[in-house]
BALOBA-1460 file (C-alpha; in Angstrom, 3 decimals):
// residues 361
<rec num="1" residu="m" x="-0.079" y="0.014" z="0.012"/>
<rec num="2" residu="r" x="2.781" y="2.336" z="0.934"/>
<rec num="3" residu="s" x="4.667" y="1.630" z="-2.334"/>
<rec num="4" residu="f" x="1.461" y="2.175" z="-4.265"/>
<rec num="5" residu="v" x="0.956" y="5.726" z="-2.585"/>
<rec num="6" residu="r" x="4.610" y="6.546" z="-3.235"/>
<rec num="7" residu="l" x="4.248" y="5.637" z="-6.965"/>
<rec num="8" residu="q" x="1.301" y="7.812" z="-7.353"/>
<rec num="9" residu="i" x="2.971" y="10.772" z="-5.670"/>
<rec num="10" residu="n" x="6.048" y="10.280" z="-7.993"/>
<rec num="11" residu="n" x="3.749" y="10.159" z="-11.103"/>
<rec num="12" residu="t" x="1.864" y="13.209" z="-10.088"/>
<rec num="13" residu="m" x="5.098" y="15.118" z="-9.362"/>
<rec num="14" residu="a" x="6.473" y="14.079" z="-12.761"/>
<rec num="15" residu="t" x="3.372" y="15.177" z="-14.495"/>
<rec num="16" residu="l" x="3.370" y="18.468" z="-12.657"/>
<rec num="17" residu="t" x="7.062" y="18.995" z="-13.388"/>
<rec num="18" residu="d" x="6.508" y="18.250" z="-17.151"/>
<rec num="19" residu="h" x="3.592" y="20.727" z="-17.181"/>
<rec num="20" residu="i" x="5.565" y="23.521" z="-15.484"/>
<rec num="21" residu="r" x="8.596" y="22.961" z="-17.986"/>
<rec num="22" residu="d" x="6.233" y="23.096" z="-20.944"/>
<rec num="23" residu="k" x="4.591" y="26.357" z="-19.710"/>
<rec num="24" residu="f" x="8.142" y="27.885" z="-18.967"/>
<rec num="25" residu="r" x="9.413" y="26.880" z="-22.403"/>
<rec num="26" residu="n" x="6.387" y="28.449" z="-24.005"/>
<rec num="27" residu="v" x="7.082" y="31.663" z="-22.126"/>
<rec num="28" residu="l" x="10.613" y="31.691" z="-23.199"/>
<rec num="29" residu="m" x="9.747" y="31.019" z="-26.866"/>
<rec num="30" residu="f" x="7.046" y="33.729" z="-26.680"/>
<rec num="31" residu="d" x="9.503" y="36.303" z="-25.093"/>
<rec num="32" residu="q" x="12.437" y="35.430" z="-27.452"/>
<rec num="33" residu="n" x="10.315" y="35.987" z="-30.504"/>
<rec num="34" residu="m" x="8.553" y="39.101" z="-29.175"/>
<rec num="35" residu="l" x="11.768" y="40.706" z="-27.845"/>
<rec num="36" residu="i" x="13.257" y="40.572" z="-31.337"/>
<rec num="37" residu="l" x="10.111" y="42.107" z="-32.846"/>
<rec num="38" residu="a" x="9.890" y="44.704" z="-30.040"/>
<rec num="39" residu="a" x="13.453" y="45.858" z="-30.810"/>
<rec num="40" residu="l" x="12.665" y="46.231" z="-34.472"/>
<rec num="41" residu="l" x="9.424" y="47.961" z="-33.652"/>
<rec num="42" residu="g" x="11.060" y="50.297" z="-31.273"/>
<rec num="43" residu="f" x="13.392" y="51.553" z="-34.036"/>
<rec num="44" residu="l" x="10.584" y="51.883" z="-36.622"/>
<rec num="45" residu="a" x="8.133" y="53.538" z="-34.194"/>
<rec num="46" residu="g" x="10.947" y="55.855" z="-32.874"/>
<rec num="47" residu="f" x="11.805" y="56.873" z="-36.409"/>
<rec num="48" residu="a" x="8.157" y="57.472" z="-37.270"/>
<rec num="49" residu="s" x="7.715" y="59.535" z="-34.195"/>
<rec num="50" residu="t" x="10.756" y="61.740" z="-35.114"/>
<rec num="51" residu="f" x="9.654" y="62.012" z="-38.767"/>
<rec num="52" residu="f" x="6.218" y="63.203" z="-37.481"/>
<rec num="53" residu="r" x="8.074" y="65.933" z="-35.527"/>
<rec num="54" residu="w" x="9.860" y="66.960" z="-38.677"/>
<rec num="55" residu="m" x="6.555" y="67.110" z="-40.526"/>
<rec num="56" residu="i" x="5.235" y="69.505" z="-37.891"/>
<rec num="57" residu="e" x="8.457" y="71.729" z="-38.093"/>
<rec num="58" residu="f" x="7.977" y="71.687" z="-41.874"/>
<rec num="59" residu="f" x="4.443" y="72.922" z="-41.926"/>
<rec num="60" residu="e" x="5.358" y="75.472" z="-39.178"/>
<rec num="61" residu="s" x="8.238" y="76.809" z="-41.434"/>
<rec num="62" residu="i" x="5.447" y="77.213" z="-44.221"/>
<rec num="63" residu="f" x="2.707" y="78.769" z="-42.123"/>
<rec num="64" residu="s" x="5.085" y="80.629" z="-39.593"/>
<rec num="65" residu="a" x="2.111" y="80.721" z="-37.340"/>
<rec num="66" residu="k" x="4.127" y="81.135" z="-34.135"/>
<rec num="67" residu="g" x="5.851" y="84.221" z="-35.553"/>
<rec num="68" residu="f" x="2.597" y="85.233" z="-37.254"/>
<rec num="69" residu="s" x="4.233" y="86.273" z="-40.416"/>
<rec num="70" residu="l" x="3.129" y="85.613" z="-44.082"/>
<rec num="71" residu="a" x="5.841" y="85.576" z="-46.819"/>
<rec num="72" residu="g" x="8.236" y="87.647" z="-44.543"/>
<rec num="73" residu="i" x="5.672" y="90.448" z="-43.777"/>
<rec num="74" residu="p" x="6.398" y="91.920" z="-40.324"/>
<rec num="75" residu="p" x="3.633" y="90.982" z="-37.908"/>
<rec num="76" residu="q" x="3.623" y="94.444" z="-36.386"/>
<rec num="77" residu="a" x="2.476" y="95.943" z="-39.717"/>
<rec num="78" residu="y" x="-0.273" y="93.449" z="-40.421"/>
<rec num="79" residu="p" x="-1.315" y="91.512" z="-37.357"/>
<rec num="80" residu="f" x="-4.707" y="90.754" z="-38.924"/>
<rec num="81" residu="l" x="-2.990" y="88.311" z="-41.249"/>
<rec num="82" residu="l" x="-2.463" y="86.010" z="-38.204"/>
<rec num="83" residu="p" x="-5.981" y="84.429" z="-38.343"/>
<rec num="84" residu="l" x="-5.163" y="83.251" z="-41.994"/>
<rec num="85" residu="m" x="-2.781" y="80.651" z="-40.743"/>
<rec num="86" residu="p" x="-4.984" y="78.291" z="-38.856"/>
<rec num="87" residu="m" x="-7.801" y="79.066" z="-41.202"/>
<rec num="88" residu="i" x="-5.788" y="77.861" z="-44.225"/>
<rec num="89" residu="g" x="-4.660" y="74.879" z="-42.226"/>
<rec num="90" residu="g" x="-8.349" y="74.179" z="-41.536"/>
<rec num="91" residu="c" x="-9.295" y="74.438" z="-45.264"/>
<rec num="92" residu="l" x="-6.576" y="71.742" z="-46.001"/>
<rec num="93" residu="i" x="-8.053" y="69.480" z="-43.273"/>
<rec num="94" residu="g" x="-11.534" y="70.080" z="-44.530"/>
<rec num="95" residu="l" x="-10.428" y="68.910" z="-48.076"/>
<rec num="96" residu="i" x="-8.659" y="65.806" z="-46.688"/>
<rec num="97" residu="c" x="-11.783" y="65.056" z="-44.626"/>
<rec num="98" residu="k" x="-13.971" y="65.361" z="-47.824"/>
<rec num="99" residu="y" x="-11.896" y="63.144" z="-50.084"/>
<rec num="100" residu="f" x="-10.616" y="60.655" z="-47.465"/>
<rec num="101" residu="p" x="-13.325" y="60.491" z="-44.836"/>
<rec num="102" residu="n" x="-12.793" y="56.919" z="-43.731"/>
<rec num="103" residu="a" x="-9.258" y="57.456" z="-42.987"/>
<rec num="104" residu="v" x="-9.807" y="60.595" z="-40.936"/>
<rec num="105" residu="k" x="-12.544" y="58.993" z="-38.884"/>
<rec num="106" residu="e" x="-10.106" y="56.439" z="-37.611"/>
<rec num="107" residu="n" x="-7.834" y="59.002" z="-35.949"/>
<rec num="108" residu="g" x="-7.710" y="59.246" z="-32.083"/>
<rec num="109" residu="v" x="-6.075" y="57.317" z="-29.217"/>
<rec num="110" residu="h" x="-9.511" y="55.922" z="-28.346"/>
<rec num="111" residu="k" x="-9.336" y="54.105" z="-31.671"/>
<rec num="112" residu="v" x="-6.120" y="52.296" z="-30.471"/>
<rec num="113" residu="m" x="-7.778" y="51.382" z="-27.194"/>
<rec num="114" residu="y" x="-10.792" y="50.132" z="-29.224"/>
<rec num="115" residu="a" x="-8.430" y="48.051" z="-31.481"/>
<rec num="116" residu="v" x="-6.736" y="46.444" z="-28.505"/>
<rec num="117" residu="a" x="-9.940" y="45.673" z="-26.534"/>
<rec num="118" residu="l" x="-12.533" y="44.770" z="-29.403"/>
<rec num="119" residu="n" x="-10.588" y="44.399" z="-32.741"/>
<rec num="120" residu="d" x="-7.868" y="41.933" z="-32.077"/>
<rec num="121" residu="g" x="-5.212" y="44.646" z="-32.055"/>
<rec num="122" residu="k" x="-5.823" y="45.551" z="-35.727"/>
<rec num="123" residu="v" x="-5.246" y="49.155" z="-36.638"/>
<rec num="124" residu="r" x="-5.645" y="50.060" z="-40.319"/>
<rec num="125" residu="k" x="-2.308" y="50.666" z="-42.162"/>
<rec num="126" residu="r" x="-3.584" y="54.003" z="-43.620"/>
<rec num="127" residu="t" x="-3.831" y="55.474" z="-40.174"/>
<rec num="128" residu="i" x="-0.132" y="56.040" z="-40.178"/>
<rec num="129" residu="a" x="-0.244" y="58.508" z="-43.153"/>
<rec num="130" residu="s" x="-3.626" y="60.143" z="-42.433"/>
<rec num="131" residu="c" x="-2.816" y="60.767" z="-38.810"/>
<rec num="132" residu="a" x="0.659" y="62.048" z="-39.497"/>
<rec num="133" residu="v" x="-0.480" y="64.526" z="-42.346"/>
<rec num="134" residu="t" x="-3.620" y="65.905" z="-40.779"/>
<rec num="135" residu="s" x="-2.170" y="66.379" z="-37.287"/>
<rec num="136" residu="s" x="1.005" y="67.972" z="-38.702"/>
<rec num="137" residu="i" x="-1.062" y="70.391" z="-40.753"/>
<rec num="138" residu="t" x="-3.275" y="71.392" z="-37.786"/>
<rec num="139" residu="i" x="-0.360" y="71.836" z="-35.255"/>
<rec num="140" residu="g" x="1.955" y="73.377" z="-37.880"/>
<rec num="141" residu="s" x="-0.585" y="75.967" z="-38.944"/>
<rec num="142" residu="g" x="-1.186" y="77.101" z="-35.295"/>
<rec num="143" residu="g" x="-4.101" y="74.889" z="-34.278"/>
<rec num="144" residu="s" x="-4.244" y="74.399" z="-30.490"/>
<rec num="145" residu="a" x="-3.512" y="70.697" z="-30.224"/>
<rec num="146" residu="g" x="-0.748" y="68.299" z="-29.325"/>
<rec num="147" residu="r" x="1.499" y="65.804" z="-31.074"/>
<rec num="148" residu="e" x="1.518" y="63.103" z="-28.353"/>
<rec num="149" residu="g" x="-1.821" y="61.559" z="-29.280"/>
<rec num="150" residu="p" x="-1.050" y="61.216" z="-32.986"/>
<rec num="151" residu="t" x="2.455" y="59.836" z="-31.958"/>
<rec num="152" residu="v" x="0.765" y="57.124" z="-30.016"/>
<rec num="153" residu="q" x="-1.496" y="56.293" z="-32.881"/>
<rec num="154" residu="i" x="1.279" y="56.298" z="-35.435"/>
<rec num="155" residu="g" x="3.412" y="53.955" z="-33.317"/>
<rec num="156" residu="a" x="0.423" y="51.647" z="-32.520"/>
<rec num="157" residu="a" x="-0.376" y="51.477" z="-36.152"/>
<rec num="158" residu="v" x="3.256" y="50.575" z="-37.106"/>
<rec num="159" residu="g" x="3.083" y="47.745" z="-34.532"/>
<rec num="160" residu="s" x="-0.216" y="46.559" z="-35.828"/>
<rec num="161" residu="t" x="0.927" y="46.592" z="-39.345"/>
<rec num="162" residu="i" x="3.933" y="44.425" z="-38.546"/>
<rec num="163" residu="g" x="1.644" y="41.941" z="-36.723"/>
<rec num="164" residu="q" x="-0.818" y="41.810" z="-39.546"/>
<rec num="165" residu="l" x="2.006" y="41.270" z="-42.192"/>
<rec num="166" residu="l" x="3.450" y="38.496" z="-40.106"/>
<rec num="167" residu="h" x="-0.038" y="36.918" z="-39.367"/>
<rec num="168" residu="l" x="0.527" y="36.875" z="-35.530"/>
<rec num="169" residu="s" x="-1.920" y="35.796" z="-33.024"/>
<rec num="170" residu="t" x="-4.285" y="38.229" z="-31.323"/>
<rec num="171" residu="e" x="-2.288" y="38.240" z="-28.115"/>
<rec num="172" residu="r" x="0.923" y="39.042" z="-29.842"/>
<rec num="173" residu="m" x="-0.873" y="41.716" z="-31.986"/>
<rec num="174" residu="r" x="-2.061" y="43.513" z="-28.899"/>
<rec num="175" residu="v" x="1.456" y="43.423" z="-27.470"/>
<rec num="176" residu="l" x="2.916" y="44.902" z="-30.638"/>
<rec num="177" residu="v" x="0.358" y="47.735" z="-30.510"/>
<rec num="178" residu="g" x="1.404" y="48.481" z="-27.060"/>
<rec num="179" residu="c" x="5.110" y="48.335" z="-28.116"/>
<rec num="180" residu="g" x="4.472" y="50.761" z="-30.826"/>
<rec num="181" residu="a" x="2.691" y="53.210" z="-28.617"/>
<rec num="182" residu="a" x="5.294" y="52.953" z="-25.922"/>
<rec num="183" residu="a" x="8.217" y="53.532" z="-28.431"/>
<rec num="184" residu="g" x="6.315" y="56.543" z="-30.000"/>
<rec num="185" residu="i" x="5.805" y="58.250" z="-26.595"/>
<rec num="186" residu="a" x="9.251" y="57.435" z="-25.487"/>
<rec num="187" residu="a" x="10.908" y="58.990" z="-28.565"/>
<rec num="188" residu="s" x="8.582" y="62.023" z="-28.445"/>
<rec num="189" residu="f" x="9.443" y="62.847" z="-24.856"/>
<rec num="190" residu="n" x="12.879" y="61.356" z="-24.715"/>
<rec num="191" residu="a" x="11.439" y="59.356" z="-21.723"/>
<rec num="192" residu="p" x="11.485" y="55.590" z="-21.900"/>
<rec num="193" residu="l" x="9.697" y="55.055" z="-18.489"/>
<rec num="194" residu="a" x="6.915" y="57.291" z="-19.564"/>
<rec num="195" residu="g" x="6.368" y="55.209" z="-22.679"/>
<rec num="196" residu="v" x="6.310" y="51.893" z="-20.682"/>
<rec num="197" residu="l" x="3.757" y="53.160" z="-18.124"/>
<rec num="198" residu="f" x="1.550" y="54.701" z="-20.716"/>
<rec num="199" residu="a" x="1.363" y="51.598" z="-22.823"/>
<rec num="200" residu="l" x="0.850" y="49.307" z="-19.918"/>
<rec num="201" residu="e" x="-1.744" y="51.186" z="-18.070"/>
<rec num="202" residu="i" x="-3.623" y="53.143" z="-20.702"/>
<rec num="203" residu="i" x="-3.300" y="51.112" z="-23.929"/>
<rec num="204" residu="l" x="-3.158" y="47.454" z="-22.594"/>
<rec num="205" residu="g" x="-4.129" y="47.514" z="-19.001"/>
<rec num="206" residu="d" x="-1.928" y="44.551" z="-18.520"/>
<rec num="207" residu="f" x="1.282" y="44.217" z="-16.353"/>
<rec num="208" residu="t" x="2.097" y="40.523" z="-16.924"/>
<rec num="209" residu="i" x="5.533" y="39.336" z="-18.062"/>
<rec num="210" residu="h" x="4.277" y="38.673" z="-21.595"/>
<rec num="211" residu="t" x="3.708" y="42.274" z="-22.125"/>
<rec num="212" residu="f" x="6.151" y="43.950" z="-19.723"/>
<rec num="213" residu="s" x="9.460" y="42.803" z="-21.263"/>
<rec num="214" residu="p" x="8.733" y="43.531" z="-24.860"/>
<rec num="215" residu="i" x="7.391" y="47.059" z="-24.112"/>
<rec num="216" residu="i" x="10.396" y="47.910" z="-22.083"/>
<rec num="217" residu="i" x="12.717" y="46.930" z="-25.016"/>
<rec num="218" residu="a" x="10.528" y="48.791" z="-27.530"/>
<rec num="219" residu="s" x="10.554" y="51.897" z="-25.369"/>
<rec num="220" residu="v" x="14.290" y="51.925" z="-24.791"/>
<rec num="221" residu="i" x="15.025" y="51.325" z="-28.474"/>
<rec num="222" residu="g" x="12.484" y="54.063" z="-29.395"/>
<rec num="223" residu="t" x="14.267" y="56.451" z="-27.064"/>
<rec num="224" residu="v" x="17.710" y="55.690" z="-28.421"/>
<rec num="225" residu="t" x="16.430" y="56.168" z="-31.959"/>
<rec num="226" residu="g" x="14.841" y="59.534" z="-31.070"/>
<rec num="227" residu="r" x="18.135" y="60.589" z="-29.406"/>
<rec num="228" residu="a" x="20.193" y="59.593" z="-32.344"/>
<rec num="229" residu="l" x="18.017" y="61.708" z="-34.738"/>
<rec num="230" residu="e" x="17.092" y="64.619" z="-32.630"/>
<rec num="231" residu="g" x="19.684" y="64.754" z="-29.760"/>
<rec num="232" residu="n" x="19.648" y="63.940" z="-26.118"/>
<rec num="233" residu="e" x="17.562" y="66.947" z="-24.865"/>
<rec num="234" residu="v" x="14.796" y="66.924" z="-22.346"/>
<rec num="235" residu="t" x="11.436" y="68.250" z="-23.279"/>
<rec num="236" residu="f" x="11.085" y="70.539" z="-20.275"/>
<rec num="237" residu="n" x="13.891" y="71.989" z="-18.137"/>
<rec num="238" residu="v" x="12.184" y="71.784" z="-14.712"/>
<rec num="239" residu="p" x="14.083" y="73.733" z="-11.856"/>
<rec num="240" residu="v" x="14.955" y="71.735" z="-8.826"/>
<rec num="241" residu="h" x="12.432" y="72.122" z="-5.952"/>
<rec num="242" residu="e" x="12.970" y="71.054" z="-2.366"/>
<rec num="243" residu="l" x="10.261" y="70.525" z="0.261"/>
<rec num="244" residu="v" x="11.137" y="73.132" z="2.799"/>
<rec num="245" residu="h" x="8.264" y="72.229" z="5.286"/>
<rec num="246" residu="p" x="5.842" y="69.219" z="5.412"/>
<rec num="247" residu="a" x="2.919" y="71.838" z="5.461"/>
<rec num="248" residu="e" x="3.630" y="72.386" z="1.822"/>
<rec num="249" residu="i" x="1.975" y="69.118" z="1.016"/>
<rec num="250" residu="i" x="-1.432" y="70.770" z="1.829"/>
<rec num="251" residu="f" x="-1.016" y="73.172" z="-0.977"/>
<rec num="252" residu="y" x="-0.117" y="70.365" z="-3.365"/>
<rec num="253" residu="l" x="-3.141" y="68.459" z="-2.401"/>
<rec num="254" residu="a" x="-5.341" y="71.562" z="-2.996"/>
<rec num="255" residu="l" x="-3.411" y="71.977" z="-6.311"/>
<rec num="256" residu="g" x="-4.302" y="68.515" z="-7.276"/>
<rec num="257" residu="m" x="-7.979" y="68.997" z="-6.514"/>
<rec num="258" residu="l" x="-8.047" y="72.281" z="-8.425"/>
<rec num="259" residu="c" x="-6.422" y="70.624" z="-11.426"/>
<rec num="260" residu="g" x="-9.061" y="67.912" z="-11.307"/>
<rec num="261" residu="i" x="-11.812" y="70.470" z="-11.453"/>
<rec num="262" residu="v" x="-10.238" y="72.224" z="-14.284"/>
<rec num="263" residu="a" x="-9.846" y="68.935" z="-16.133"/>
<rec num="264" residu="r" x="-13.482" y="68.231" z="-15.751"/>
<rec num="265" residu="l" x="-14.135" y="71.757" z="-17.165"/>
<rec num="266" residu="f" x="-11.877" y="70.881" z="-20.126"/>
<rec num="267" residu="t" x="-13.685" y="67.621" z="-20.842"/>
<rec num="268" residu="f" x="-17.098" y="69.224" z="-20.680"/>
<rec num="269" residu="m" x="-16.004" y="72.164" z="-22.989"/>
<rec num="270" residu="y" x="-14.351" y="69.701" z="-25.476"/>
<rec num="271" residu="f" x="-17.537" y="67.684" z="-25.976"/>
<rec num="272" residu="y" x="-19.893" y="70.519" z="-25.853"/>
<rec num="273" residu="v" x="-17.920" y="72.439" z="-28.639"/>
<rec num="274" residu="q" x="-17.888" y="69.161" z="-30.559"/>
<rec num="275" residu="q" x="-21.574" y="68.793" z="-30.246"/>
<rec num="276" residu="v" x="-22.155" y="72.407" z="-31.286"/>
<rec num="277" residu="f" x="-20.251" y="71.952" z="-34.479"/>
<rec num="278" residu="e" x="-21.969" y="68.742" z="-35.258"/>
<rec num="279" residu="e" x="-25.504" y="69.862" z="-34.512"/>
<rec num="280" residu="k" x="-25.772" y="73.597" z="-34.675"/>
<rec num="281" residu="f" x="-23.489" y="74.388" z="-37.753"/>
<rec num="282" residu="s" x="-25.750" y="73.304" z="-40.675"/>
<rec num="283" residu="m" x="-22.940" y="73.216" z="-43.289"/>
<rec num="284" residu="p" x="-20.741" y="70.594" z="-44.848"/>
<rec num="285" residu="d" x="-17.819" y="69.286" z="-42.754"/>
<rec num="286" residu="l" x="-15.577" y="70.630" z="-45.455"/>
<rec num="287" residu="y" x="-15.850" y="74.170" z="-43.983"/>
<rec num="288" residu="k" x="-15.962" y="73.437" z="-40.313"/>
<rec num="289" residu="p" x="-12.209" y="73.150" z="-39.632"/>
<rec num="290" residu="a" x="-11.650" y="76.380" z="-41.466"/>
<rec num="291" residu="i" x="-14.254" y="78.149" z="-39.336"/>
<rec num="292" residu="g" x="-12.533" y="76.771" z="-36.120"/>
<rec num="293" residu="g" x="-9.129" y="77.825" z="-37.368"/>
<rec num="294" residu="l" x="-10.448" y="81.293" z="-38.125"/>
<rec num="295" residu="i" x="-11.891" y="81.678" z="-34.567"/>
<rec num="296" residu="v" x="-8.642" y="80.468" z="-33.025"/>
<rec num="297" residu="g" x="-6.653" y="82.745" z="-35.241"/>
<rec num="298" residu="i" x="-8.683" y="85.805" z="-34.232"/>
<rec num="299" residu="i" x="-8.251" y="85.057" z="-30.528"/>
<rec num="300" residu="s" x="-4.475" y="84.573" z="-31.143"/>
<rec num="301" residu="i" x="-4.281" y="88.139" z="-32.346"/>
<rec num="302" residu="f" x="-4.684" y="89.201" z="-28.672"/>
<rec num="303" residu="i" x="-3.256" y="85.947" z="-27.091"/>
<rec num="304" residu="p" x="-0.675" y="84.371" z="-29.400"/>
<rec num="305" residu="q" x="0.457" y="82.000" z="-26.618"/>
<rec num="306" residu="i" x="-2.501" y="79.747" z="-27.322"/>
<rec num="307" residu="l" x="-1.172" y="78.739" z="-30.823"/>
<rec num="308" residu="g" x="0.382" y="75.215" z="-31.377"/>
<rec num="309" residu="n" x="1.285" y="72.888" z="-28.559"/>
<rec num="310" residu="g" x="2.544" y="75.629" z="-26.276"/>
<rec num="311" residu="y" x="5.784" y="73.977" z="-25.154"/>
<rec num="312" residu="d" x="7.667" y="77.290" z="-25.174"/>
<rec num="313" residu="v" x="4.997" y="78.919" z="-22.996"/>
<rec num="314" residu="m" x="5.100" y="75.992" z="-20.548"/>
<rec num="315" residu="e" x="8.893" y="76.377" z="-20.253"/>
<rec num="316" residu="q" x="8.378" y="79.984" z="-19.241"/>
<rec num="317" residu="a" x="5.805" y="78.997" z="-16.610"/>
<rec num="318" residu="l" x="8.133" y="76.276" z="-15.267"/>
<rec num="319" residu="t" x="11.000" y="78.677" z="-14.826"/>
<rec num="320" residu="g" x="8.945" y="81.328" z="-13.087"/>
<rec num="321" residu="q" x="9.045" y="83.823" z="-15.984"/>
<rec num="322" residu="m" x="5.188" y="84.270" z="-16.379"/>
<rec num="323" residu="f" x="2.889" y="86.898" z="-14.814"/>
<rec num="324" residu="w" x="0.251" y="85.028" z="-12.853"/>
<rec num="325" residu="g" x="-2.627" y="87.096" z="-14.400"/>
<rec num="326" residu="l" x="-1.579" y="85.954" z="-17.806"/>
<rec num="327" residu="a" x="-1.352" y="82.230" z="-16.672"/>
<rec num="328" residu="f" x="-4.842" y="82.528" z="-15.178"/>
<rec num="329" residu="l" x="-6.183" y="83.798" z="-18.557"/>
<rec num="330" residu="l" x="-4.375" y="81.156" z="-20.507"/>
<rec num="331" residu="v" x="-5.939" y="78.399" z="-18.528"/>
<rec num="332" residu="f" x="-9.400" y="79.261" z="-19.791"/>
<rec num="333" residu="m" x="-8.256" y="80.465" z="-23.267"/>
<rec num="334" residu="k" x="-6.297" y="77.180" z="-23.964"/>
<rec num="335" residu="i" x="-9.418" y="75.156" z="-22.892"/>
<rec num="336" residu="i" x="-11.633" y="77.104" z="-25.373"/>
<rec num="337" residu="c" x="-9.226" y="77.193" z="-28.259"/>
<rec num="338" residu="t" x="-8.326" y="73.572" z="-27.930"/>
<rec num="339" residu="s" x="-11.969" y="72.620" z="-27.898"/>
<rec num="340" residu="i" x="-12.625" y="74.746" z="-30.970"/>
<rec num="341" residu="t" x="-9.674" y="73.407" z="-32.850"/>
<rec num="342" residu="l" x="-10.482" y="69.708" z="-32.306"/>
<rec num="343" residu="g" x="-14.239" y="70.112" z="-32.030"/>
<rec num="344" residu="s" x="-14.421" y="71.718" z="-35.455"/>
<rec num="345" residu="g" x="-12.561" y="68.879" z="-37.129"/>
<rec num="346" residu="g" x="-8.918" y="69.759" z="-36.574"/>
<rec num="347" residu="m" x="-6.689" y="66.760" z="-35.921"/>
<rec num="348" residu="g" x="-4.243" y="66.315" z="-32.879"/>
<rec num="349" residu="g" x="-4.137" y="65.247" z="-29.289"/>
<rec num="350" residu="v" x="-5.265" y="66.702" z="-26.009"/>
<rec num="351" residu="f" x="-2.248" y="65.497" z="-24.044"/>
<rec num="352" residu="a" x="-0.009" y="68.562" z="-24.685"/>
<rec num="353" residu="p" x="-2.947" y="70.998" z="-24.095"/>
<rec num="354" residu="s" x="-3.611" y="69.214" z="-20.833"/>
<rec num="355" residu="l" x="-0.076" y="69.671" z="-19.865"/>
<rec num="356" residu="f" x="-0.232" y="73.370" z="-20.853"/>
<rec num="357" residu="i" x="-3.426" y="73.813" z="-18.791"/>
<rec num="358" residu="g" x="-1.960" y="72.088" z="-15.742"/>
<rec num="359" residu="a" x="1.186" y="74.121" z="-15.969"/>
<rec num="360" residu="m" x="-0.778" y="77.337" z="-16.100"/>
<rec num="361" residu="v" x="-2.811" y="76.305" z="-12.999"/>
């Protein structure tokens, strides 16, 4: 009897050992293949992110919206020309929306999240071109939008395209989408950790070993690629701050609550303006981005700081070079102008405007 029990225990342990060994071997094989793809994707998404920045700079050089000049005409002499820049950009976006409506409708980070959750990680290949062109025109012409959202979508589309070409499984497709998004964010901000956390928490919502390792590799390679092409410079030069007294924490708690309230206001205004343009403006979508651009351009005659992604203005706020009254005004004007730019049909992200608004608060 005793030998029979011992035999059964030995057989059970052997079966369990074989099962664990097979599982471990599958994990190793999965990681080996995915790490190679993640490294390749990190390079491609990092290059795509940098190329997208070059496109924005190219259109900025054409429109010269931040310097509000047109063909070298001094802005002091003809400030009324400034609204033409976002309006012309809006006209171009309207034309693209008219002739390529399906491609434009697929833009937005929420589309990436939808693809991961409900579409087996499949993002259409044309998203890469449509998102890059429309967003770079909007931002380059002075529209109040950010480049981070489109960067995420471009990187995710690159990852999904590779997965579709290789006919990978749904699980691997989703991981590659996360890798592309992480590499894009990392290259854009020169911050690999930011790319990892964004992809794991926002895009995938998964912190298992299957996703963690490839995304780290892709994010690091994306950062290295961005540094090789653009240089090793931080996005913001934040001065060192020391906590002098524990009582300061109370003010930071209050600041967090205030930023939360302002964020809710931003969300409400964004969807409200979008609804107004969809339901109240009885005109073809072709003209709506131009009208939105014109409104933003008129506002920028008096407050030019609201144009573009506003990184230079945020730098002034971080270094304490901004008057508090102007910062207070910019909180609300940035909310309004970003809502108008995107609600009217302009393309871009809300991440940079959100950073701008938070910095002004």
